[in-house]
C-alpha positions as CSV (number, residue, x, y, z in Angstrom):
1,M,0.2,-0.2,0.3
2,K,1.4,3.2,-0.6
3,T,1.8,6.0,1.3
4,V,1.0,9.4,1.5
5,N,3.2,12.0,2.8
6,Y,1.4,15.5,3.5
7,S,3.1,18.8,4.1
8,K,2.0,20.1,7.3
9,G,0.4,23.0,5.7
10,K,-1.5,20.4,3.1
11,V,-2.4,19.0,7.3
12,A,-3.4,22.0,8.1
13,L,-5.4,23.2,5.3
14,I,-7.4,19.3,5.1
15,V,-8.0,20.0,9.0
16,A,-10.1,23.3,8.3
17,V,-12.1,21.9,5.8
18,V,-13.3,18.9,7.4
19,L,-14.1,21.4,10.8
20,A,-15.7,24.0,8.4
21,N,-18.2,20.7,7.0
22,L,-19.1,20.2,10.8
23,A,-19.9,23.3,11.9
24,V,-22.1,23.3,8.8
25,V,-23.6,19.9,9.7
26,A,-24.0,19.8,13.4
27,P,-26.4,22.7,13.8
28,Q,-28.0,20.9,11.0
29,A,-28.4,17.6,12.8
30,F,-29.4,19.4,16.1
31,A,-31.8,20.6,14.7
32,Q,-33.0,17.8,13.6
33,E,-32.8,16.5,17.5
34,K,-34.8,18.9,18.1
35,K,-38.1,18.2,15.8
36,V,-39.8,16.3,17.9
37,K,-42.0,14.0,15.4
38,N,-44.7,11.8,17.7
39,V,-48.0,13.1,18.8
40,V,-50.5,12.0,21.2
41,I,-53.8,13.7,20.7
42,V,-56.2,13.4,24.1
43,H,-59.9,14.6,23.6
44,G,-62.3,16.0,25.8
45,A,-65.6,15.5,27.5
46,F,-68.9,14.5,25.0
47,A,-66.6,13.4,22.6
48,D,-64.2,10.6,21.1
49,G,-61.4,10.7,19.2
50,S,-62.7,10.6,15.7
51,G,-63.2,14.7,15.8
52,W,-59.6,14.6,15.1
53,K,-59.3,13.3,11.6
54,S,-58.7,16.2,9.5
55,V,-56.0,17.3,12.3
56,Y,-54.6,13.7,11.8
57,D,-54.7,13.7,8.3
58,I,-52.7,16.7,8.2
59,L,-50.3,15.9,10.8
60,S,-49.5,12.6,9.4
61,A,-49.0,13.9,5.5
62,K,-46.1,16.3,7.1
63,G,-44.8,13.0,8.3
64,Y,-45.7,12.9,12.1
65,N,-46.4,9.7,13.8
66,V,-49.9,10.6,15.3
67,S,-52.0,8.7,18.2
68,I,-55.0,9.5,19.4
69,V,-55.9,8.5,23.4
70,Q,-59.8,7.1,23.3
71,N,-59.5,8.3,27.1
72,P,-62.9,6.8,29.3
73,L,-64.2,9.7,30.6
74,T,-64.6,7.7,33.9
75,S,-62.5,10.1,36.1
76,L,-59.2,12.1,35.9
77,S,-56.5,9.0,36.9
78,D,-58.4,6.7,35.0
79,D,-58.1,8.7,31.7
80,V,-54.5,9.9,32.7
81,E,-53.7,6.0,32.9
82,A,-55.1,5.6,29.3
83,T,-53.0,8.4,28.6
84,K,-49.6,7.1,29.4
85,R,-50.5,4.1,28.2
86,M,-50.0,5.9,24.5
87,L,-46.9,7.8,25.7
88,D,-45.4,4.9,26.9
89,R,-45.9,3.5,23.5
90,Q,-44.0,6.2,21.3
91,D,-40.5,5.3,19.9
92,G,-38.7,9.2,21.5
93,P,-40.1,12.4,22.7
94,V,-43.7,13.4,21.9
95,V,-45.9,16.9,21.6
96,L,-48.8,16.2,23.8
97,V,-52.4,17.8,23.0
98,G,-55.3,18.3,25.3
99,H,-59.1,19.3,24.3
100,S,-61.7,20.8,26.5
101,W,-61.3,18.6,29.6
102,G,-58.1,17.0,27.7
103,G,-56.7,20.2,29.2
104,T,-56.7,18.9,32.8
105,V,-55.4,15.2,31.4
106,I,-52.3,16.7,29.6
107,T,-51.8,18.3,32.5
108,E,-51.1,15.5,34.8
109,A,-50.0,13.1,32.4
110,G,-47.3,15.2,30.5
111,N,-45.2,14.6,33.5
112,H,-44.6,11.5,31.6
113,S,-40.4,11.2,30.2
114,K,-41.2,11.3,27.1
115,V,-43.7,14.6,26.7
116,A,-41.8,17.3,25.0
117,A,-44.2,19.7,24.9
118,L,-48.0,20.6,25.3
119,V,-51.0,22.1,23.1
120,Y,-54.1,23.0,25.1
121,V,-56.8,23.6,22.4
122,A,-60.0,25.5,24.2
123,A,-58.9,23.3,27.1
124,H,-58.4,23.3,31.1
125,Q,-55.2,24.4,32.6
126,P,-55.5,23.9,36.0
127,D,-52.2,24.3,38.7
128,Q,-51.2,21.4,41.6
129,G,-53.7,21.5,43.5
130,E,-56.7,23.2,41.5
131,N,-59.8,20.8,39.6
132,T,-61.6,21.6,36.6
133,I,-64.8,22.8,38.0
134,Q,-63.2,25.6,40.0
135,W,-62.1,27.3,37.0
136,A,-65.3,26.4,34.8
137,Q,-67.2,28.5,37.4
138,S,-64.7,31.3,37.9
139,L,-66.4,33.6,35.4
140,P,-69.9,33.3,34.1
141,T,-71.5,30.4,32.1
142,L,-72.2,31.6,28.8
143,P,-76.2,31.1,28.1
144,E,-75.8,28.6,25.6
145,N,-73.5,26.3,27.4
146,G,-75.9,23.3,27.9
147,I,-73.7,21.3,30.0
148,L,-76.3,19.3,32.5
149,P,-76.2,18.0,35.9
150,P,-74.5,14.9,36.7
151,D,-77.3,12.0,36.3
152,D,-78.7,9.4,39.1
153,R,-75.2,7.6,38.1
154,G,-73.3,10.1,38.0
155,Y,-72.4,11.3,34.8
156,V,-72.8,14.5,33.0
157,Y,-74.4,15.0,29.7
158,Y,-75.0,18.1,26.8
159,D,-78.0,19.0,26.4
160,K,-79.5,18.9,23.4
161,A,-81.7,21.5,22.6
162,K,-78.4,23.6,23.0
163,F,-75.6,20.7,21.3
164,H,-75.0,22.9,17.9
165,A,-75.2,26.2,19.5
166,G,-73.0,26.0,22.9
167,F,-70.7,22.5,21.3
168,A,-70.1,23.1,17.9
169,A,-71.6,26.1,16.1
170,D,-69.6,26.1,13.2
171,V,-69.9,22.6,11.9
172,P,-73.4,22.0,10.1
173,A,-76.8,21.5,11.7
174,E,-76.5,17.3,10.4
175,E,-73.0,16.8,11.6
176,A,-73.8,18.6,15.1
177,A,-76.9,15.6,15.2
178,F,-74.9,13.3,15.1
179,M,-72.2,14.2,17.3
180,F,-74.8,14.5,19.5
181,A,-75.9,10.9,19.4
182,S,-72.4,9.7,20.0
183,Q,-71.4,12.0,22.6
184,Q,-69.3,10.5,25.5
185,P,-70.6,11.6,28.7
186,I,-68.2,12.2,31.6
187,K,-68.2,11.1,35.0
188,G,-69.1,14.8,36.6
189,A,-66.4,13.3,40.2
190,G,-63.2,13.6,37.5
191,F,-64.5,17.2,37.5
192,V,-63.4,17.8,40.9
193,E,-60.6,15.9,41.0
194,T,-57.3,17.9,41.5
195,I,-53.9,17.9,39.8
196,T,-50.8,16.8,42.0
197,K,-47.9,17.9,39.9
198,A,-48.9,20.4,36.7
199,A,-46.2,20.1,33.2
200,W,-46.7,23.0,32.1
201,R,-44.8,24.2,35.0
202,T,-42.0,22.4,33.6
203,K,-42.1,21.7,30.1
204,P,-42.5,24.3,27.3
205,S,-46.7,24.9,26.5
206,Y,-49.0,26.3,23.4
207,G,-52.4,27.4,23.6
208,I,-55.5,28.2,21.1
209,V,-58.1,30.2,22.4
210,A,-61.3,29.5,20.5
211,T,-62.8,33.3,20.2
212,E,-66.1,31.7,20.2
213,D,-66.1,28.9,22.4
214,K,-69.3,28.7,24.2
215,S,-68.5,25.8,26.2
216,I,-65.5,27.3,28.0
217,N,-65.8,30.9,28.3
218,P,-63.0,32.4,26.2
219,D,-62.0,34.7,29.0
220,I,-61.0,31.4,31.4
221,E,-59.0,29.9,28.6
222,R,-57.1,33.1,28.8
223,N,-56.6,33.9,32.3
224,L,-55.6,29.7,32.4
225,Y,-52.9,30.8,29.5
226,K,-51.8,33.9,30.7
227,R,-50.8,32.4,34.5
228,S,-48.5,29.4,32.7
229,G,-46.8,31.9,30.1
230,T,-48.7,30.0,27.5
231,K,-47.6,30.6,24.2
232,T,-51.1,31.3,23.0
233,V,-52.7,31.8,19.4
234,E,-56.5,32.8,19.2
235,V,-58.5,31.5,16.5
236,K,-62.0,32.5,15.7
237,G,-64.0,29.3,16.3
238,S,-66.7,27.5,18.1
239,H,-65.2,24.6,21.1
240,V,-64.7,22.4,18.4
241,V,-62.1,24.4,16.8
242,F,-59.9,21.7,15.7
243,M,-62.5,19.9,13.3
244,T,-63.0,23.8,12.1
245,H,-60.1,25.0,11.6
246,P,-57.6,22.4,11.7
247,D,-54.6,24.0,9.8
248,E,-54.4,26.7,12.4
249,V,-54.7,23.8,15.2
250,A,-52.3,21.3,13.9
251,G,-49.9,24.7,12.7
252,V,-50.0,25.4,16.7
253,I,-48.3,21.3,17.0
254,I,-46.2,22.2,14.9
255,A,-44.9,25.1,16.3
256,A,-45.0,23.0,19.4
257,A,-43.0,20.2,17.9
258,E,-40.2,22.4,16.4
259,N,-39.8,24.1,19.6
260,K,-40.3,27.4,17.7
């Protein structure tokens, strides 16, 4: 094998070129590491995960691995456990998304080691020692709101007469009728279960205020996000803003994934 001897000048030039290339490649590699590719979505009360289909399609087309928790809505602890099971299955860091009641769930479940960022979509966001009901009652309930008192089994349903205007005003009436018929009730006791540790205190948080929300007073969303220092955008949409404005909602999730 032939041995090539380089002068000191040539060696210095080669080293300089290699270091220059590393200076370009290393930041790009780091940027790739910073981009989270897994998204886990937690739905809210009176619904299931199927309403997230449009957001799922957008994110999947961009290469994200999207999983949707079908939480049982039987208690905060049950929903947190269902979310943690999904998080355990992910192959790396996760953006954890919660809608409405799902915001309370991700506040607790978000302490999971794989969660890199949180996204609150028209959502509750209590702190340690707080529960959902105290914030839901912190401002006047809007007249369109149709959340009923617990039935004799302790489950809470949404009033049929108010469902369209109160829950999904910007969804076509026929679709809203089906959403009502397939609604998932929530066990009312979950609303008074308290958070033991608020993940938003230690992890980057992003929030969407649905400005036309009638199920949660938008000012409650604003107050929660301001209190927590959440990066917030406002979208003119109903409580199911993820269905009617999927591009905007997906955009916030992508911003969280890219740490922007």
